[in-house]
C-alpha positions as CSV (number, residue, x, y, z in Angstrom):
1,M,38.3,-40.0,-14.7
2,P,36.5,-37.2,-16.6
3,V,34.1,-39.8,-17.9
4,A,33.3,-41.0,-14.4
5,R,32.7,-37.5,-13.2
6,C,30.3,-36.9,-16.1
7,R,28.4,-40.0,-15.2
8,I,28.0,-38.9,-11.7
9,L,26.7,-35.5,-12.8
10,T,24.1,-36.9,-15.1
11,R,22.8,-39.8,-13.1
12,S,19.0,-40.1,-13.2
13,S,18.7,-41.1,-9.6
14,Q,17.9,-38.1,-7.5
15,T,18.2,-39.6,-4.0
16,W,20.5,-36.8,-3.1
17,M,17.9,-34.1,-3.5
18,P,16.3,-34.2,0.0
19,S,19.7,-33.5,1.5
20,F,20.5,-30.9,-1.1
21,I,17.2,-29.1,-0.4
22,L,18.2,-28.8,3.3
23,F,21.5,-27.3,2.2
24,I,19.6,-24.6,0.1
25,V,17.3,-23.9,3.1
26,L,20.2,-23.3,5.4
27,L,22.2,-21.2,2.9
28,T,19.2,-19.0,2.2
29,A,17.7,-18.9,5.8
30,L,21.0,-17.9,7.6
31,P,21.4,-14.5,6.0
32,V,17.7,-13.7,6.4
33,M,18.0,-14.6,10.1
34,L,20.4,-11.6,10.5
35,L,17.7,-9.2,9.2
36,I,14.9,-10.4,11.5
37,E,14.0,-8.3,14.5
38,W,13.6,-11.2,16.9
39,P,10.8,-10.4,19.4
40,D,11.1,-11.1,23.1
41,A,8.0,-13.3,23.3
42,Y,8.8,-17.0,22.8
43,D,5.7,-17.7,20.8
44,A,6.5,-14.9,18.4
45,R,10.0,-16.2,18.0
46,L,8.7,-19.7,17.3
47,F,6.4,-18.2,14.7
48,A,9.2,-16.3,13.0
49,A,11.5,-19.3,13.0
50,L,8.9,-21.7,11.6
51,G,7.8,-19.1,9.0
52,L,11.4,-18.7,7.8
53,F,12.1,-22.5,7.7
54,T,8.9,-23.4,5.9
55,H,9.1,-20.5,3.4
56,M,12.7,-21.3,2.4
57,G,12.0,-25.0,2.5
58,L,9.1,-24.7,0.0
59,A,11.1,-22.4,-2.2
60,A,14.0,-24.9,-2.2
61,C,11.6,-27.7,-3.2
62,A,10.4,-25.5,-6.0
63,C,14.0,-25.0,-7.2
64,C,14.5,-28.8,-7.3
65,L,11.1,-29.7,-8.8
66,P,12.1,-29.1,-12.5
67,G,15.1,-31.3,-12.1
68,W,13.2,-34.0,-10.4
69,L,10.6,-34.0,-13.1
70,C,13.4,-34.3,-15.7
71,S,14.8,-37.3,-13.9
72,R,11.4,-39.1,-14.3
73,V,11.6,-38.8,-18.1
74,A,14.4,-40.9,-19.6
75,P,15.4,-38.6,-22.5
76,L,15.6,-35.6,-20.1
77,S,17.3,-37.3,-17.1
78,P,20.9,-36.3,-18.1
79,A,19.8,-32.6,-17.7
80,A,18.2,-33.1,-14.2
81,T,21.3,-32.4,-12.1
82,P,22.7,-29.5,-14.1
83,L,19.2,-27.9,-14.3
84,T,18.8,-28.2,-10.5
85,L,22.2,-26.7,-9.8
86,V,21.5,-23.7,-12.1
87,I,18.1,-22.9,-10.7
88,A,19.3,-23.3,-7.1
89,T,22.3,-21.0,-7.8
90,G,20.0,-18.4,-9.2
91,W,17.7,-18.6,-6.2
92,I,20.5,-18.3,-3.7
93,L,22.0,-15.3,-5.4
94,L,18.5,-13.7,-5.6
95,V,18.1,-14.1,-1.9
96,L,21.5,-12.6,-1.2
97,V,20.9,-9.6,-3.5
98,N,17.5,-9.1,-2.0
99,M,19.1,-9.2,1.5
100,R,21.3,-6.2,0.5
101,V,18.4,-4.4,-1.0
102,F,16.3,-4.9,2.1
103,Q,19.2,-3.6,4.3
104,L,19.6,-0.5,2.2
105,F,16.0,0.4,1.3
106,G,13.7,-1.5,3.6
107,F,11.8,-3.3,0.9
108,H,12.2,-6.6,-1.0
109,L,13.0,-6.9,-4.7
110,N,9.8,-6.7,-6.7
111,A,8.7,-6.5,-10.3
112,L,8.9,-2.7,-10.4
113,V,12.5,-2.6,-9.2
114,L,13.5,-5.3,-11.7
115,A,11.8,-3.3,-14.5
116,L,13.7,-0.2,-13.4
117,L,17.0,-2.2,-13.4
118,V,16.3,-3.3,-17.0
119,Q,14.6,-0.3,-18.5
120,G,14.9,2.6,-16.2
121,G,18.7,3.1,-16.0
122,L,18.8,2.2,-12.4
123,L,21.9,0.0,-12.9
124,Q,23.8,3.1,-14.0
125,Q,22.6,5.1,-11.1
126,L,23.7,2.4,-8.6
127,G,27.3,2.9,-10.0
128,L,28.0,-0.8,-10.5
129,T,31.6,-0.9,-11.9
130,T,33.1,-3.6,-14.1
131,G,34.9,-4.9,-11.0
132,V,31.6,-5.4,-9.2
133,W,30.2,-7.4,-12.1
134,V,33.3,-9.6,-12.3
135,G,33.1,-10.2,-8.6
136,A,29.4,-11.1,-8.9
137,A,30.2,-13.5,-11.7
138,G,33.0,-15.1,-9.7
139,A,30.7,-15.5,-6.7
140,A,28.1,-17.2,-8.9
141,L,30.7,-19.6,-10.3
142,G,32.0,-20.4,-6.9
143,L,28.5,-21.1,-5.6
144,L,27.9,-23.4,-8.5
145,V,31.1,-25.3,-7.9
146,L,30.3,-25.6,-4.2
147,Q,26.9,-27.1,-5.0
148,L,28.4,-29.5,-7.6
149,L,30.9,-30.8,-5.0
150,L,28.1,-31.3,-2.5
151,V,26.0,-33.2,-5.0
152,R,29.0,-35.4,-6.1
153,H,29.6,-36.2,-2.4
154,L,25.9,-37.1,-1.8
155,Q,25.8,-39.3,-4.8
156,R,28.8,-41.2,-3.7
157,V,28.2,-41.4,0.1
158,Q,24.8,-42.9,0.9
159,R,25.1,-42.5,4.7
160,H,25.1,-38.7,4.4
161,R,21.7,-38.6,2.6
162,L,18.5,-37.6,4.3
163,A,15.4,-39.6,3.7
164,P,12.7,-37.9,1.6
165,L,10.3,-38.3,4.5
166,W,11.4,-35.0,6.1
167,L,10.1,-33.0,3.1
168,G,6.6,-34.2,4.1
169,T,6.8,-32.0,7.2
170,L,6.9,-28.8,5.2
171,L,3.3,-28.6,4.1
172,P,1.9,-29.2,7.7
173,L,4.4,-26.6,9.0
174,A,3.2,-24.2,6.3
175,V,-0.4,-24.7,7.4
176,A,0.6,-24.3,11.0
177,T,2.4,-21.0,10.4
178,Q,-0.5,-19.6,8.4
179,G,-2.8,-20.5,11.3
180,M,-0.4,-18.7,13.7
181,A,-0.3,-15.7,11.4
182,I,-4.1,-15.5,11.4
183,W,-4.2,-15.8,15.2
184,F,-1.4,-13.2,15.8
185,D,-2.9,-10.8,13.4
186,A,-6.4,-11.0,15.0
187,R,-4.9,-10.6,18.4
188,G,-3.0,-7.5,17.4
189,R,0.4,-9.1,18.0
190,S,2.5,-6.6,16.1
191,D,5.7,-8.1,17.6
192,A,5.1,-11.4,15.8
193,M,3.9,-9.8,12.5
194,S,6.9,-7.5,12.5
195,A,9.3,-10.4,12.9
196,I,8.4,-11.9,9.5
197,Q,8.9,-8.6,7.6
198,A,12.4,-9.6,6.7
199,I,11.4,-12.9,5.1
200,P,11.5,-12.3,1.4
201,W,8.2,-12.5,-0.5
202,A,6.4,-14.2,2.4
203,H,2.7,-13.8,2.5
204,T,0.4,-14.5,5.4
205,A,-3.3,-15.2,5.6
206,T,-5.8,-13.1,7.7
207,A,-9.2,-13.8,9.1
208,R,-9.6,-11.2,11.8
209,R,-13.1,-10.2,11.0
210,H,-14.3,-13.8,11.2
211,L,-12.5,-14.4,14.5
212,V,-14.0,-11.3,16.0
213,D,-17.5,-12.4,14.9
214,W,-16.9,-15.8,16.5
215,G,-15.7,-14.2,19.7
216,L,-12.2,-15.5,19.4
217,A,-10.4,-12.1,19.1
218,P,-11.0,-8.7,20.5
219,A,-12.8,-6.2,18.3
220,D,-10.0,-3.6,18.6
221,G,-7.3,-6.1,17.7
222,T,-5.3,-5.6,20.9
223,S,-4.1,-8.0,23.5
224,P,-1.9,-7.8,26.6
225,Q,1.1,-9.3,24.7
226,A,0.9,-6.5,22.1
227,T,1.9,-3.8,24.6
228,G,5.2,-2.8,26.2
229,K,8.5,-4.0,24.7
230,A,6.7,-6.1,22.0
231,Q,4.8,-3.0,20.7
232,E,8.0,-1.0,20.7
233,S,9.6,-3.5,18.4
234,A,6.9,-3.0,15.8
235,L,7.8,-1.2,12.6
236,L,8.1,2.6,12.9
237,N,7.4,4.8,9.9
238,A,9.6,7.7,11.1
239,R,13.3,7.9,11.8
240,A,12.7,9.3,15.3
241,P,9.8,10.7,17.4
242,L,8.5,13.9,15.8
243,Q,9.2,17.2,17.5
244,C,5.9,19.2,17.5
245,G,5.0,22.1,19.7
246,A,1.6,23.6,18.8
247,H,0.1,25.4,21.8
248,E,-3.4,26.2,20.6
249,P,-3.9,24.0,17.5
250,L,-6.8,24.6,15.2
251,N,-9.6,22.1,14.7
252,V,-9.7,20.0,11.5
253,L,-12.7,19.0,9.5
254,M,-12.0,16.6,6.6
255,I,-14.7,15.8,4.1
256,V,-14.0,13.1,1.6
257,V,-16.5,12.5,-1.2
258,D,-16.0,8.9,-2.5
259,S,-15.4,8.7,-6.3
260,L,-15.4,12.5,-6.9
261,R,-13.7,13.5,-10.1
262,Q,-11.8,16.7,-10.4
263,D,-14.0,18.0,-13.2
264,M,-17.2,17.9,-11.0
265,L,-16.1,21.0,-9.1
266,G,-18.3,23.6,-10.8
267,P,-21.1,26.1,-9.9
268,E,-23.9,24.0,-11.5
269,Q,-22.7,20.6,-10.4
270,M,-21.5,21.4,-6.8
271,P,-22.8,24.9,-5.9
272,H,-22.0,24.7,-2.2
273,T,-18.5,23.3,-2.7
274,F,-17.8,25.7,-5.5
275,A,-18.7,28.7,-3.3
276,F,-16.5,27.3,-0.6
277,A,-13.6,27.0,-3.1
278,Q,-13.7,30.7,-3.8
279,H,-12.4,31.4,-0.3
280,A,-10.1,28.4,-0.1
281,W,-6.7,27.3,-1.2
282,R,-7.1,25.0,-4.2
283,A,-4.8,22.4,-5.8
284,D,-5.4,22.6,-9.5
285,R,-3.6,19.4,-10.5
286,H,-4.0,17.1,-7.6
287,Y,-3.7,13.3,-7.6
288,S,-4.8,10.5,-5.3
289,T,-2.3,7.8,-4.4
290,G,-4.7,5.1,-5.7
291,N,-7.7,4.5,-7.8
292,N,-9.7,2.9,-4.9
293,T,-10.7,3.9,-1.4
294,M,-8.2,2.1,0.7
295,H,-5.1,3.1,-1.3
296,G,-6.4,6.7,-1.8
297,L,-7.1,7.3,1.9
298,F,-3.8,5.6,2.9
299,G,-1.8,8.2,1.1
300,L,-4.0,11.0,2.5
301,F,-3.3,10.1,6.1
302,Y,0.2,8.6,6.0
303,G,2.0,10.9,3.6
304,L,3.4,7.7,1.9
305,P,2.7,5.9,-1.3
306,A,-0.1,3.3,-1.1
307,L,2.6,0.6,-1.9
308,H,3.1,0.5,1.9
309,T,-0.5,-0.2,2.8
310,N,-0.2,-3.9,3.6
311,T,3.0,-3.3,5.6
312,M,1.3,-0.9,7.9
313,I,-1.8,-3.1,8.2
314,R,0.5,-6.1,9.1
315,H,2.2,-4.1,11.8
316,R,-0.9,-2.2,12.9
317,R,1.0,1.1,12.6
318,G,-1.2,4.2,12.4
319,P,0.0,7.3,10.6
320,E,2.1,10.0,12.3
321,L,-0.6,12.5,11.7
322,V,-3.2,10.6,13.7
323,R,-0.7,9.8,16.4
324,Q,0.3,13.5,16.8
325,L,-3.3,14.7,16.8
326,E,-4.0,12.3,19.7
327,L,-0.9,13.4,21.6
328,H,-2.2,17.0,21.3
329,G,-5.5,16.1,22.9
330,Y,-7.7,16.1,19.9
331,D,-11.2,14.6,20.1
332,F,-12.0,12.4,17.1
333,H,-15.4,12.4,15.3
334,L,-15.1,9.7,12.6
335,Y,-18.2,9.0,10.3
336,G,-18.7,7.2,7.1
337,G,-21.8,6.7,4.9
338,A,-20.2,3.4,4.1
339,S,-18.4,1.3,6.7
340,L,-15.0,2.6,7.5
341,Q,-14.0,-1.0,8.2
342,G,-14.8,-1.9,4.6
343,A,-11.9,0.3,3.4
344,R,-9.7,-1.3,6.1
345,L,-9.3,2.1,7.8
346,D,-9.8,0.3,11.2
347,R,-6.6,-1.7,10.4
348,A,-4.5,1.0,9.0
349,V,-5.4,4.7,9.4
350,F,-7.1,4.4,12.8
351,A,-5.4,1.2,13.9
352,E,-3.9,2.8,17.0
353,L,-6.9,4.9,17.9
354,D,-9.6,4.1,20.5
355,A,-12.2,6.5,19.0
356,P,-15.2,4.7,17.5
357,L,-15.8,4.5,13.8
358,H,-19.4,5.5,13.1
359,T,-21.6,4.5,10.2
360,A,-25.3,4.4,9.7
361,P,-27.3,1.5,11.4
362,A,-28.2,-1.4,9.1
363,H,-31.9,-0.4,9.0
364,V,-31.1,3.0,7.3
365,P,-31.6,2.7,3.5
366,Q,-28.5,3.1,1.4
367,D,-29.6,6.4,-0.1
368,R,-30.1,7.9,3.4
369,R,-26.9,6.7,5.0
370,D,-24.9,9.8,4.1
371,R,-27.5,12.1,5.5
372,H,-27.6,10.1,8.7
373,V,-23.9,10.3,9.4
374,T,-23.8,14.0,8.3
375,E,-26.4,14.8,10.9
376,Q,-24.5,12.8,13.5
377,L,-21.2,14.6,12.7
378,S,-23.0,18.0,12.7
379,S,-24.4,17.3,16.1
380,A,-21.0,16.3,17.4
381,I,-19.5,19.5,16.2
382,Q,-22.3,21.5,17.8
383,T,-21.6,19.9,21.2
384,Q,-17.8,20.0,21.0
385,P,-16.5,21.2,24.3
386,A,-14.9,24.7,24.3
387,G,-11.2,24.7,24.4
388,S,-10.8,21.1,23.2
389,P,-9.6,20.7,19.6
390,F,-11.3,18.1,17.4
391,F,-10.6,16.2,14.2
392,G,-13.7,15.5,12.2
393,F,-13.8,13.0,9.3
394,L,-16.7,12.4,7.0
395,L,-16.7,9.9,4.2
396,L,-19.7,10.5,1.9
397,D,-20.6,7.4,-0.1
398,S,-23.4,8.8,-2.4
399,A,-21.2,9.2,-5.5
400,H,-19.9,5.7,-5.2
401,T,-21.7,3.1,-7.4
402,P,-24.6,2.5,-7.4
403,Y,-24.8,6.3,-7.1
404,A,-27.4,6.8,-4.3
405,V,-30.1,9.4,-5.4
406,P,-33.0,9.4,-2.9
407,T,-36.5,9.7,-4.3
408,G,-37.0,13.3,-3.0
409,A,-33.5,14.5,-4.0
410,E,-33.0,17.1,-6.7
411,K,-32.4,15.6,-10.1
412,R,-30.8,18.4,-12.0
413,F,-29.2,16.1,-14.7
414,L,-31.7,14.1,-16.8
415,P,-32.3,11.6,-18.2
416,Q,-30.7,9.4,-15.5
417,A,-30.3,5.7,-15.3
418,S,-32.6,3.8,-12.9
419,A,-29.6,2.2,-11.1
420,G,-25.8,2.5,-11.2
421,D,-25.0,-1.0,-12.4
422,H,-21.6,-1.3,-14.1
423,L,-22.2,-5.0,-14.8
424,K,-24.6,-4.1,-17.6
425,V,-22.4,-1.7,-19.5
426,T,-20.3,-2.5,-22.5
427,R,-17.8,-0.6,-24.7
428,G,-20.7,0.5,-26.9
429,T,-23.0,1.7,-24.0
430,D,-24.1,5.3,-24.1
431,P,-22.7,6.7,-20.8
432,T,-25.1,9.7,-20.6
433,R,-27.8,8.2,-18.4
434,L,-25.4,6.5,-16.0
435,F,-23.2,9.7,-15.9
436,N,-26.3,11.8,-15.1
437,R,-27.2,9.5,-12.2
438,Y,-23.6,9.9,-10.9
439,R,-23.9,13.7,-11.3
440,N,-27.1,13.8,-9.4
441,A,-25.5,11.7,-6.6
442,V,-22.6,14.2,-6.5
443,L,-25.2,17.0,-6.3
444,K,-26.7,15.3,-3.3
445,A,-23.3,15.0,-1.7
446,D,-22.7,18.7,-2.3
447,A,-25.9,19.5,-0.5
448,L,-24.7,17.5,2.5
449,I,-21.3,19.3,2.4
450,G,-23.3,22.6,2.5
451,S,-25.3,21.5,5.6
452,T,-22.1,20.4,7.3
453,L,-20.4,23.7,6.6
454,A,-23.5,25.5,7.9
455,A,-23.4,23.5,11.1
456,L,-19.7,24.4,11.6
457,E,-20.6,28.1,11.1
458,S,-23.5,28.0,13.6
459,S,-21.2,26.3,16.1
460,G,-19.0,29.3,16.2
461,L,-15.9,27.2,15.5
462,A,-15.4,28.0,11.8
463,D,-12.8,30.6,12.6
464,R,-10.8,28.0,14.5
465,T,-11.2,25.1,12.0
466,V,-9.2,24.0,9.0
467,V,-11.7,22.6,6.5
468,I,-10.4,20.1,3.8
469,I,-12.6,18.8,1.0
470,T,-11.2,16.1,-1.3
471,S,-11.9,12.6,-2.6
472,D,-10.3,9.1,-2.4
473,H,-10.3,8.6,-6.2
474,G,-12.2,9.5,-9.4
475,E,-14.7,7.6,-11.6
476,S,-14.7,6.6,-15.2
477,F,-17.6,6.5,-17.7
478,N,-15.8,5.1,-20.7
479,D,-14.1,8.5,-21.0
480,L,-11.2,6.8,-22.9
481,G,-13.3,4.6,-25.1
482,M,-11.6,1.6,-23.7
483,N,-14.6,0.1,-21.8
484,D,-13.3,1.9,-18.7
485,W,-16.2,2.2,-16.1
486,G,-16.0,2.9,-12.4
487,H,-12.6,2.9,-10.8
488,N,-9.7,0.6,-10.0
489,S,-9.3,-0.1,-13.8
490,N,-6.7,2.5,-14.9
491,F,-4.6,5.4,-13.7
492,S,-6.0,8.1,-16.0
493,D,-7.0,11.5,-14.8
494,T,-10.6,10.5,-14.6
495,Q,-9.7,7.9,-11.9
496,L,-6.8,9.6,-10.2
497,R,-7.2,13.4,-10.4
498,V,-9.5,14.7,-7.6
499,P,-10.2,18.0,-6.0
500,L,-8.3,19.3,-3.0
501,L,-9.7,22.4,-1.2
502,V,-8.3,23.7,2.0
503,R,-9.8,26.7,3.9
504,W,-7.2,27.6,6.6
505,P,-8.0,30.5,9.0
506,G,-5.5,33.2,8.4
507,R,-4.3,31.9,5.0
508,A,-5.3,33.5,1.8
509,A,-7.2,31.8,-0.9
510,G,-5.3,30.8,-4.0
511,V,-4.7,28.2,-6.7
512,Q,-1.6,25.9,-6.8
513,P,-0.9,25.0,-10.4
514,A,1.9,22.5,-9.7
515,T,1.4,18.7,-9.4
516,T,0.3,17.8,-5.9
517,S,-0.5,14.5,-4.2
518,H,-2.5,13.0,-1.4
519,M,0.9,12.3,0.2
520,D,1.4,16.1,0.7
521,L,-1.5,16.7,3.0
522,A,-0.3,14.9,6.2
523,P,3.2,16.6,6.2
524,T,1.5,19.9,5.6
525,L,-0.8,19.5,8.5
526,L,2.0,18.3,10.8
527,R,4.2,21.3,9.9
528,H,1.6,24.1,9.9
529,L,-1.1,22.8,12.2
530,L,1.0,21.1,14.9
531,S,4.2,23.1,14.4
532,C,6.3,19.9,13.8
533,T,9.9,20.9,13.1
534,T,11.1,17.4,12.2
535,P,12.2,17.4,8.5
536,I,9.4,16.0,6.4
537,E,11.6,13.4,4.7
538,H,12.0,11.7,8.1
539,Y,8.4,10.5,8.1
540,S,7.0,11.1,4.6
541,V,7.8,11.3,0.9
542,G,5.3,14.1,0.4
543,S,5.9,17.8,0.2
544,D,4.7,20.9,2.0
545,L,1.7,22.1,0.0
546,F,2.4,25.7,1.1
547,G,6.1,25.5,0.1
548,T,7.8,25.6,-3.3
549,L,6.7,22.7,-5.5
550,P,8.1,21.5,-8.8
551,P,5.6,21.9,-11.8
552,H,5.7,18.1,-12.3
553,R,7.0,15.2,-10.3
554,P,6.8,11.4,-10.5
555,L,4.1,9.9,-8.3
556,L,3.8,6.2,-7.4
557,V,0.2,5.1,-7.5
558,E,-1.6,1.9,-6.6
559,S,-4.6,-0.3,-7.5
560,W,-5.8,-3.6,-6.2
561,T,-4.0,-5.5,-9.0
562,T,-1.1,-3.3,-10.2
563,R,0.8,-0.1,-9.7
564,A,2.1,2.6,-12.0
565,V,3.9,6.0,-12.1
566,R,2.2,9.2,-13.1
567,F,4.6,11.8,-14.4
568,G,2.9,14.8,-16.1
569,D,0.4,13.4,-18.6
570,D,2.3,10.1,-18.9
571,T,1.5,6.9,-17.1
572,W,4.1,4.1,-16.6
573,L,2.3,0.9,-16.0
574,L,4.1,-2.1,-14.4
575,R,3.6,-5.1,-16.6
576,P,4.9,-8.6,-16.3
577,Y,7.3,-7.8,-19.1
578,G,8.4,-4.4,-17.7
579,L,7.2,-0.8,-17.8
580,E,4.7,0.2,-20.4
581,A,4.3,3.9,-21.3
582,R,0.8,5.4,-21.9
583,D,0.1,8.9,-23.0
584,A,-2.7,11.3,-21.8
585,R,-5.3,9.3,-23.8
586,Y,-3.9,6.1,-22.3
587,Q,-2.5,4.9,-25.7
588,I,0.7,2.9,-25.7
589,V,3.8,4.8,-26.5
590,P,6.1,2.3,-28.3
591,G,9.8,2.2,-27.3
592,A,9.5,4.7,-24.5
593,T,11.8,4.3,-21.5
594,P,11.6,6.1,-18.1
595,S,14.0,8.9,-17.4
596,A,16.6,8.7,-14.6
597,E,14.5,11.3,-12.7
598,V,11.6,8.9,-12.7
599,S,13.7,5.9,-11.6
600,A,15.4,7.7,-8.8
601,A,12.1,9.2,-7.5
602,L,10.5,5.8,-7.5
603,V,13.2,4.1,-5.5
604,E,12.9,7.0,-2.9
605,Q,9.1,6.6,-2.7
606,M,9.3,2.8,-2.3
607,Q,11.4,3.2,0.9
608,L,9.8,3.7,4.3
609,P,11.3,6.7,6.1
610,Q,12.8,4.4,8.8
611,A,14.9,2.8,6.0
612,L,16.0,6.1,4.7
613,G,17.1,6.9,8.2
614,S,19.5,4.0,8.3
615,A,20.7,4.0,4.7
616,G,20.7,7.7,3.8
617,A,19.3,9.0,0.5
618,P,18.9,6.6,-2.3
619,P,21.6,6.4,-4.9
């Protein structure tokens, strides 16, 4: 009898696999179904159901593929069935564990969490006892036995096997669901896009800009189906509606200089901004939430780590700050020397706002675009109706590569490169000429800041306006000697540390020496500008800039390709093999492991506040 069982287990024929794949799909899809917020609209429900089935179906096929390949090779065929069962068991357990993580924290398992589990002492913080581990091992063994019994049955009883033909439907269904995702995303159907949030590690395609260009989708990304109950079911990034009660709120003017390093703030380099800083509150050790425009501005407006950017874009959820400004009757004047759509601000920061996003017309030369939008914003401020508060936003693009320096502009720093082309630099390139061109571009941006501040003064609104000057990220010129140029290449101070100046009527000037983050600005404005009494942790993981701050704190930061943690002068990079420690000079620190403080702070920052509301504070 044992010999017969062994033969069944090691048979090379894999005709049972199509039926076994369906079993895995059902076993993994059913728990996920409990997490999905099923929308009211039937087309959105169909989209969620098809997305779940095809995603789990393709994953189950991937689990069985190694075993099937082994069955095709005679020497390896005895290992086909055991290999399939082990991989499938691991996948099912991973889905079940991820389901629990998603319930508790609101995010799926990812490489950073796994690295913290292995290296960061997170297992100890979760308080997993020996009994829990024994129970988990028993569950894994029971799951393996259950699958073994099913495979033995399918190998013996032919009439219960499914034909392989049904697997051919998965690929067309996957294409169909991606097409539906493109359509729902372009139409602003947040109800449909919200529904697939619970599907682990599912990714959807987007093509909104092309559909808008072809006239197949509205430019504002809205549709009748995206309103009412469907819109209410979209993801909320606050536990409950904020309680705010400002009666006569101040105006806000936010000036963001693209690619502005913190060390540019000096009397020779930025005379107008430096003079402004002498009468402003200044953060001395301030960090962006990313080393690129989209991730930096996300943290600035949302008060959340940029890890959540794609989640908010998928659900078209604007930040609480913008929502509350609109509720308080603010007029919005939004201008960018570069297209604000290019940084995806139209799909994230201003996604729920009807105000136009202004940029310079196409015929305006690149080196004149900042001046054009500065003049437009200054005119809007000058004509702002009395008694109506405004929020002005100006993104100056001069200091971004290729570092726009008009022919007639002051060139204080020479010699300068003829163009800011990072494709021509190497590790051995002398950065002086390119850096001087950048500095001259910063000088030009400073002059535009000066003219904007002068326009505010002449409007008579300066005494009623909070003025904020900052940047989205910094800029490298091989400062570390590692062929680091531009941005989005590392998380050093040159790419993450930026100025933050706040001139607030009635508040004294001063310098904050503690570590601050872009995540702190939105909750500070909500608390002190709009008198929001809701606890900050209900909608943000930032801190009150005017409150008590710890000298150093872990900050989760983002790039287009990876993420890291800044803690003091140290950087913890997420690598495929785990967390890699770097010192202030960005050199590898062998054998370093993150502290429990870092691990706990990261888990907290990775959660959306709505998840905190349902699960409480992280362990």
